[in-house]
C-alpha positions as CSV (number, residue, x, y, z in Angstrom):
1,X,148.9,-40.2,50.4
2,X,147.4,-36.8,50.1
3,X,148.5,-35.7,46.5
4,X,145.7,-33.2,46.5
5,X,147.2,-31.2,49.4
6,X,150.9,-31.5,48.3
7,X,149.9,-30.3,44.9
8,X,147.8,-27.5,46.3
9,X,150.7,-26.6,48.7
10,X,153.2,-26.8,46.0
11,X,151.1,-24.7,43.6
12,X,150.3,-22.2,46.3
13,X,154.1,-22.0,47.2
14,X,155.1,-21.6,43.4
15,X,152.3,-19.0,42.9
16,X,153.3,-17.0,45.9
17,X,156.9,-17.0,44.9
18,X,156.1,-15.9,41.4
19,X,153.6,-13.2,42.3
20,X,156.0,-12.0,44.9
21,X,158.9,-11.8,42.5
């Protein structure tokens, strides 16, 4: 299981979307 990568990716996607908005 790669929780680190999953969390990193999720946070990155959420951060990017928030910053983009």
